[in-house]
C-alpha positions as CSV (number, residue, x, y, z in Angstrom):
1,X,-20.8,-30.4,77.3
2,X,-20.9,-30.1,73.5
3,X,-20.7,-32.6,70.7
4,X,-17.7,-34.9,70.8
5,X,-15.9,-35.9,67.7
6,X,-16.6,-39.6,66.8
7,X,-14.7,-41.6,64.2
8,X,-15.4,-44.9,62.5
9,X,-13.6,-46.9,59.9
10,X,-15.0,-44.7,57.1
11,X,-16.7,-41.8,58.8
12,X,-16.1,-38.7,60.9
13,X,-19.1,-37.5,63.0
14,X,-18.6,-33.9,64.2
15,X,-20.5,-30.9,65.4
16,X,-22.4,-29.1,62.6
17,X,-21.1,-25.7,61.6
18,X,-22.5,-22.9,59.5
19,X,-20.3,-23.8,56.5
20,X,-22.2,-27.1,56.3
21,X,-25.5,-25.4,55.4
22,X,-25.2,-25.7,51.6
23,X,-24.4,-29.4,51.8
24,X,-27.1,-30.1,54.3
25,X,-29.6,-28.3,52.1
26,X,-28.7,-30.7,49.3
27,X,-30.1,-33.7,51.1
28,X,-32.7,-31.9,53.2
29,X,-34.0,-30.4,50.0
30,X,-34.3,-33.8,48.2
31,X,-38.0,-34.9,48.3
32,X,-36.9,-38.5,48.9
33,X,-35.2,-37.4,52.2
34,X,-37.6,-34.6,53.0
35,X,-40.6,-36.9,53.1
36,X,-39.4,-38.0,56.6
37,X,-39.3,-34.5,57.9
38,X,-42.1,-32.2,59.1
39,X,-40.7,-29.0,57.6
40,X,-39.0,-28.6,54.3
41,X,-35.8,-26.4,54.1
42,X,-36.1,-24.0,51.2
43,X,-32.8,-22.2,51.2
44,X,-29.3,-21.9,52.8
45,X,-30.6,-19.3,55.3
46,X,-33.2,-21.7,56.7
47,X,-30.6,-24.4,56.8
48,X,-28.3,-22.2,58.7
49,X,-31.1,-21.6,61.3
50,X,-31.4,-25.4,61.6
51,X,-27.7,-25.7,62.2
52,X,-27.9,-23.0,64.9
53,X,-30.8,-24.9,66.5
54,X,-28.9,-28.3,66.4
55,X,-25.8,-26.6,68.0
56,X,-28.0,-25.1,70.7
57,X,-29.6,-28.4,71.5
58,X,-26.2,-30.1,71.6
59,X,-25.1,-27.7,74.3
60,X,-27.7,-29.4,76.6
61,X,-27.2,-32.6,78.4
62,X,-30.2,-34.3,76.7
63,X,-29.4,-34.1,73.0
64,X,-26.4,-34.4,70.6
65,X,-26.3,-33.8,66.9
66,X,-23.5,-34.6,64.5
67,X,-22.8,-34.0,60.8
68,X,-21.8,-37.3,59.1
69,X,-18.8,-36.9,56.8
70,X,-17.3,-39.5,54.5
71,X,-14.1,-38.6,52.7
72,X,-14.4,-35.0,54.0
73,X,-17.9,-34.7,52.3
74,X,-21.0,-33.9,54.4
75,X,-23.4,-36.8,53.7
76,X,-25.8,-36.7,56.5
77,X,-27.0,-35.7,60.0
78,X,-27.5,-37.9,63.0
79,X,-28.8,-37.1,66.4
80,X,-29.3,-38.8,69.8
81,X,-31.9,-37.8,72.3
82,X,-31.0,-39.0,75.7
83,X,-32.8,-41.5,77.8
84,X,-36.3,-40.5,78.6
85,X,-37.0,-41.9,82.1
86,X,-40.8,-41.4,81.8
87,X,-41.0,-43.5,78.6
88,X,-37.8,-45.6,79.2
89,X,-36.3,-44.9,75.8
90,X,-33.7,-43.0,73.9
91,X,-34.2,-41.8,70.3
92,X,-31.8,-41.9,67.4
93,X,-32.6,-40.2,64.1
94,X,-30.6,-39.6,60.9
95,X,-30.8,-38.2,57.4
96,X,-28.5,-39.2,54.6
97,X,-27.9,-37.9,51.2
98,X,-29.6,-40.3,48.6
99,X,-26.3,-40.9,46.8
100,X,-25.0,-42.6,49.9
101,X,-28.0,-44.8,50.7
102,X,-27.4,-48.5,50.7
103,X,-23.7,-48.3,51.7
104,X,-24.1,-49.0,55.4
105,X,-23.2,-45.5,56.3
106,X,-26.3,-44.9,58.5
107,X,-25.7,-48.2,60.3
108,X,-22.0,-47.3,60.9
109,X,-22.8,-43.8,62.1
110,X,-25.6,-45.1,64.3
111,X,-23.3,-47.7,65.9
112,X,-20.8,-45.0,66.8
113,X,-23.5,-42.8,68.3
114,X,-25.0,-45.7,70.3
115,X,-21.6,-46.7,71.6
116,X,-21.0,-43.0,72.6
117,X,-24.4,-42.8,74.3
């Protein structure tokens, strides 16, 4: 199925691509963001592997991953894991560059993903 393009008033959420690796590394390499992840990303090559993984997962019916862009700048990642019938829940997770914290971007992106879901 793939990852659909989602738009909000300020954001474009799109499928991650390899060219996003340097920008993703900026926020995934920040200790303030990294403390919420189990594995640190140390370089662009590891980040490119993460993007490949996210793209592969998004090809399934159970998960979708988007890059969050604001003014054509990659500022985060957001993902939706589909409804789990055994636990009666879906999961939404996001990461956002620190320079964009406190601006309502995560809320706006999450709302678009939830409406899509």
